[in-house]
C-alpha positions in Angstrom: 39.1 27.0 -40.2 37.2 26.5 -43.8 40.0 25.5 -47.0 39.8 26.2 -50.3 42.6 24.9 -52.8 42.8 24.6 -56.8 44.7 22.1 -58.2 46.1 23.5 -61.9 47.4 19.7 -62.4 44.3 17.9 -61.9 41.7 20.8 -62.5 39.9 20.3 -59.5 38.7 22.1 -56.2 39.7 20.4 -52.8 37.4 21.9 -50.0 39.1 20.5 -46.4 36.4 21.5 -42.9 38.2 22.0 -39.8 37.0 18.7 -38.7 39.6 16.8 -40.8 37.1 16.1 -43.9 37.6 17.0 -47.7 35.4 17.1 -51.1 36.6 17.7 -54.1 35.3 19.4 -56.5 35.4 18.9 -60.6 36.5 22.2 -62.8 33.0 21.4 -64.7 31.7 24.6 -63.3 34.8 26.6 -62.1 36.1 26.5 -65.6 32.8 26.5 -68.0 33.4 28.9 -70.5 36.8 28.7 -71.4 37.1 30.2 -68.2 41.1 30.4 -65.6 41.3 30.1 -61.6 43.6 33.1 -60.5 42.9 32.1 -56.6 40.2 30.9 -54.3 39.0 32.5 -50.7 37.6 31.9 -47.7 34.4 33.4 -46.5 32.0 31.8 -43.5 31.6 28.6 -44.5 31.8 29.4 -48.5 34.6 28.9 -51.1 35.1 31.7 -53.9 37.0 30.3 -56.9 38.1 33.6 -58.5 38.4 33.4 -62.7 38.3 35.5 -65.8 38.2 34.0 -69.5 41.7 32.7 -70.2 42.8 35.7 -72.2 41.8 38.5 -69.5 44.8 39.5 -67.2 42.3 39.7 -64.1 39.5 37.4 -62.2 36.1 39.4 -63.0 34.2 36.1 -61.7 33.6 34.3 -58.5 32.0 30.9 -58.6 30.5 30.7 -55.0 30.4 26.4 -53.5 29.2 25.6 -50.2 31.6 23.8 -47.7 30.6 20.4 -48.8 31.1 20.9 -52.1 27.5 22.0 -53.5 27.5 24.6 -56.4 26.0 27.9 -55.0 26.0 29.7 -58.5 28.9 32.8 -59.6 28.8 35.9 -59.5 30.4 39.1 -61.0 33.6 40.8 -59.3 
C-alpha cells in the first residue's frame, strides 16, 4: 500500500512505496502562495496533499504527486 506522510517541522512530504522505497518531496509546490497542509490522502498510485491558504479553516486545493514523488499538478476540491 502506498503511504504519504507530511512532516510539518521539515516541510517535506515523504512517499513510501510498497517495496520500501521512499521519496522526499520539498514543500515548494505544496505550500506555494502561503498555503498550509491539512492532510495527505493516497488514491491508487497517487498521493494527494490537501491544502488551503493560511487564512482558510478548511482545505480547498489538492496537490497531486505520483508514487515516485513527481508533481502532477493541483486542482480545487
